N, C-alpha and C positions, 0 to 999 in steps of 0.2 A: 616645454609645453606639448611636445609631440613625441610619442614613442614609436612611431611607425614612419616608414618612408626612407629618406636618405640616411646614410650612416652618420655617426657623430664625429668622425675624424676631421672633416672639413671645418665644421664650426669650432671644434677644439683647437685646431691650428690657428684659425683666425683669432680666437680669444687670446691665445698665447702671444701671437704677433701684436695684438692691440693692447696687451697688458691687462686684460679683463680676467678677474678671478671667477671661476665657475664653482658653484657649491651645489652638491646633490642633496636634496631633502627627501627623505622617505616619508610617505603618507600611509597611515593605516597601522594596524596592529601586527605583531609578529606571531600571534596565536592563530592556529587553524580555525576557520569558521565553524561554528557549532550548527549542526543540522540533524533533525530527526525526521524520518520519512517513512511513509507506507510505500514500500518499493513495489509490491505486487499484491493482487487480491485474486484468489482462485475460487470461483463459484461455477456451478453448472448453469447452463442456459435455460433448460427446461426441466421442470420437476412436477411430478404428479401430486395432487392435493393429498395431504396427510402423510406423504413420504418424507422421512427425515433426510436432510442433506447437510453437508459441512461447508462452512465458509472459512477459508484460511487466508490470513494476511501475513505478509513478510515485512518485518520492520527492520530498518537499518539506522545506524547513527554514524555521525562523523564529528570529530573534534571533541568528544566528551572525555577522552583520556587525559587531555591536558587541563581539564577544568575540575572544579570541585562539585559539579552538579551530580545529583543522584542518577543512577542508571535505571531507576524504577520509573516507568511511564504508565499512564492510564490509557487503555485501549477500549473504545466504546463502539458497539454495533448499533446502528440506527436502521429503521425500516420506514419506508414511505409508500403507501398504497396509491393507486390512481385516484386523482381528485383531492388528495390531501395536500394542504399547504406546507405543513411542517412535518418532518419525520419524528417518529417516537423511538425512544431508547429501548432496545431489547435486552441488552446485556452490557456489562462493563467489568473489566478486570485489570489488575496491576501486573505488569510484566517487567522482568529485569532484562535489560539489553546486554548483548555480548559485547566484545571489544569492537572498535570502530571497523565498519565495513562488513562485518559478519552478520548475515540476516538471522532473525529470530522469528519463528513462526508462531502465530496465535490462532487457535481454532475455535470456532463457535458451531454448535449444532442447532439447526433450525427445523421445526416441524410446521409447515405452513397450514393455516386454518382457513384461508380464503384464496379463491382463484383470482387470476389477473396478473398484470405486470407489476411486480414489486421491486422497488429500488432499495438496495442495501448499501449502506455507507459504513466504512471503517474509518474512525478518527483516532489519532493518538496525540497525547499531550504530555509533555514532560513536566515534572514538578519543579517549577522555578527556572526552567531552561529558557534562556534568551537565544532565539534562533536567528540566523541570517535569512533563511527562506522558510516561510510558513505555508506556502501554497501546496507543498507536497505532504502535508500532514493528514490528508484524507484521500480516499478513493471511493468511487461510486460504481456499482455494477447493477444491471437489471436482470431479474430472473422471471421467466414466464411460468407461472403456476397454473397448470391445466387440470380441469375436472372432467374427464371423459373415461369411459370404461376401457379397460385393456382388452384387446381382442387377440386371441392366439389361434393359429391354425396348426394342428398336429397332423402330420402325414406319416403313416407307418405301414409297412408291408404286412404286419400282423401284430397281435397283441403281445409283444415281447416285454421283457422286464423294464426296459427303458421307457417304452410307451406307457405302461401301467404306472410307473413312478411319476412321470410328468403329468399324466391325466389326473392322478390322485392329488398331486401337489397343487395343481391349478383348480 
């Protein structure tokens, strides 16, 4: 009943002395547990309105090699603005996982059209995969989309080539 604490030698000797037969019964399967997870999500914290940015998610799997499940999983990007109850789906794609433990990156490019705090969620779901842990199938990150003009101060000792290039570019 206990697998921690005192050693098994004393109870074993007592069982032999009293003529009691001890039988070990294994509980559970011999297969490695199957798990699919969003291991990491890379997003910027602050982005200017109408500037495109990338959201990258790293997916990992465990225990799929010993099963006959497909390595194809569906990755969905959701977006939720301030004041909204439910997120809306922005994009979804199917990705093939690498061997167990090797991360696969999935990228999405976003161009925000509204300012404010926006919550982005990456979710992954396997096709028919029965997992032991489902809490790690999504990650949520917030991005601050700001709408203010960019201000630049250029200081130069004279109108050199670098100064003229930067002034014309801006």
